[in-house]
N, C-alpha and C positions, 0 to 999 in steps of 0.2 A: 377418553375416561379410563383410568386405570383400574383394573379388577382387583378386588381384594383377594388375599389368599384363601384357600378353602378353610382352613382352621379360624381365620379370623371372621369369615363370613357366617360361619356356623356358630361358633362360641368364643367370645374374647377370652383369651387366656392369661391376660394380664391380671396379677394378684391371685391366681389359681396355684395350688400345690398339687403336684402330680408324683406319684411313685412309678419308677419304671425298674423292674427287676431285670437283672441280666443286662444292665446298661454299660458293660465294659467292652463288648464286641458286637459285630454283626447288626442285625436289625435291632436289637435293644439300644445299642449306642446310637445308631441312626435316629431312632425315635426320640431318645433323651435329648440329642442335640437339636432335633427339630422343634420339639415342644419348648425347649429353653429359648431357642431363636424367636419362637412366637411369643414370648413373655412370661411364660409359666415358670415357677420356681420348682425345679426337678430334684427329687431325692432318688438316687439310684445305688445299686448294689452289684456286686459280682463276687466271683470265687477268688479272683487272683489280684492281690493288692497292688502289683505293678500295672496291670491293665487297668485298674479302676483308677489309679492316679493319673495315668496317661489319658484316659477318657475325660475326667474331670479337668485336667489342665486344657485340653483341646476345646471343650465346650466353653469353659471361661474365657479362653483367648478369643473366641469368636463373640465374646459379649453375653453368653448365657449365664443364668443363675442356677447353680447346680451344686449340691453337697450329697454327701454319703452318710450312712449310718453304720 
């Protein structure tokens, strides 16, 4: 029997909207990607436009639902 992931077992993230600040690099980017991969719609922000575009592209390419403000 396959174990559900921690996030899915605790709270289903499908149809949830989550804001991640600093989502362009490091821990913020990793968290944004993880939450998006678990089904959440992620809104993220960062200080540098090129890094933000790269993060958005990477998360979307993996099938995540992400946008920026």
